[in-house]
N, C-alpha and C positions, 0 to 999 in steps of 0.2 A: 149782572147777575144779582137777583134779589136775595137778601139775607133772610134766612129762616129765623123765626122767633126762638129765643132760648127756652128750654123746658125747665121746669122746677125740678130740683133734685129731691127724690123721695128719701125720707129718713130710713135707715136700716131697720129691719124687723128685729125684735127682741124674741128670739126663739129659745125656749127653755131647753138647755142641753143637759141638765142634771139627770133626767131619767135615762138618757142614752148612756151616760157614764156609769150610772148605777147598774144598769142591765149588763153592760160590758164587763164590769168588775165581777158581778155575780157569775156570769158565764165562765170567766177565767177561773174563779174559785171552784165552781162545780167541775170544770174540766180537770183541775188539779186534784180534787177529791176522787174523781173517777180514776185518774192515773195512779193515785196512791194504792188503789186495790191491786194494781199490776206492777208495783215498783220492783218486785223481785225479777219478773220477766224483763222489764225495761233495763234493769241493771245488767242482767245476763247478756242482753243484746247490745249493751253499750249505748242505750238510748235514754239514760236517766236525765238528760238535759231537758226533756220535755216537762219534767216537774219544775225545774228552775225557770223554764219559760212561763209556766202558769203562775209561779210566784212573782215573777217580774211583771206579768200582766195585772195581777191583783195590786201590787205595789204602785204601779203606774196609774191604775184606775183610782186608787185612794188618793194619790197626789193630785190627780185631776179633779176629783170631787172636792177636795179641800180648796184648791185654787178657785174653782167655780163658785163655791160657797162664799169665799172671801170677796170675790169680785162682785157678786150679787149684793152682799151686805154693804160694800162700799158704794155701789150704785144707788141702793135705796137710801143710804145716808145722804148722798150728794143731791139726789132729785126726789125728795119725799112726796111731792104732790104731782109729779108728772103722770099724766094718764097713760095707761097701758103698761105700767110697771107693776110687777107682782109684789 
């Protein structure tokens, strides 16, 4: 049986993820603001946990944005002349 030639492994794509994290964080924030308008009704029905869920979404989004920013800065510092890097 003949052996097939090995293929070159392609480099992974550098996809900018920051816009997705920012949009997700903004959506959680807007949902939280919308739920603040109905906080009395939510509390009366025992559903005030949704406000805390939105707060957790915003906090997680901010942590993710900070992590991505630090990673991008470290990557730029490590490979300043590499093509395709923002």
